[in-house]
C-alpha positions in Angstrom: 136.0 112.8 33.3 139.6 113.2 32.3 142.1 114.4 34.9 145.2 116.3 33.8 147.9 115.1 36.2 150.9 115.1 34.0 152.5 118.0 35.9 151.9 116.9 39.5 154.5 114.1 39.6 157.4 116.1 38.1 156.6 119.0 40.5 156.6 116.6 43.4 160.0 115.2 42.5 161.4 118.6 41.8 160.4 119.8 45.3 162.0 116.7 46.8 165.2 117.3 44.9 165.2 121.0 46.0 164.7 119.8 49.7 167.6 117.3 49.5 169.8 119.9 47.7 169.2 122.6 50.3 169.7 120.2 53.2 173.0 118.9 51.6 174.3 122.4 51.0 173.6 123.7 54.5 175.0 120.5 56.1 178.1 120.9 54.0 178.6 124.5 55.0 178.1 123.6 58.7 180.5 120.7 58.4 183.2 122.9 56.8 182.9 125.5 59.6 183.6 123.0 62.3 187.0 123.2 64.1 189.0 120.6 65.9 186.7 120.7 68.9 183.6 120.0 66.8 182.1 123.4 67.2 181.2 125.8 64.5 183.7 128.7 64.3 182.8 132.2 63.2 184.9 135.3 62.9 182.4 137.5 64.8 179.3 137.2 66.9 177.2 139.1 64.3 178.2 136.6 61.6 177.3 133.7 63.8 173.8 135.1 64.6 173.0 136.1 61.0 174.4 132.9 59.4 172.6 130.7 61.9 169.3 132.5 61.5 169.5 132.5 57.7 170.5 128.8 57.5 167.7 127.8 59.8 165.2 129.8 57.8 166.4 128.3 54.5 166.5 124.8 56.0 162.9 125.4 57.2 161.9 126.4 53.6 163.7 123.3 52.3 161.8 121.1 54.7 158.5 122.7 53.5 159.5 121.9 49.9 160.1 118.3 50.9 156.7 118.0 52.6 155.0 119.7 49.7 156.7 117.3 47.3 155.6 114.3 49.3 152.1 115.7 49.6 151.9 116.1 45.8 153.1 112.6 45.1 150.8 111.1 47.7 147.8 113.1 46.4 148.6 112.1 42.8 148.7 108.4 43.9 145.4 108.8 45.8 143.7 110.4 42.8 145.1 107.7 40.4 143.9 104.9 42.7 140.5 106.5 43.2 139.8 107.1 39.5 141.2 103.7 38.5 138.8 102.1 41.0 135.8 104.0 39.5 136.8 103.3 35.9 137.0 99.5 36.5 
């Protein structure tokens, strides 16, 4: 039985890269909004609420991408170890 697993590893790494990129971009945006006192500064309350909500949502999606990437890589390693054990 031949398993086609050539796409699983690149997809896992791509999801991990997407996770790190999203986390970096949101962290950078939050850092650049900080004032002298260390708090994020917005021009209006509406912008603060909308921006915080959207960034939290995108960060959650990024974290899901990271977990999915780790899951794919772990699953691929498990499949490889299992089938190599049965072939030997």
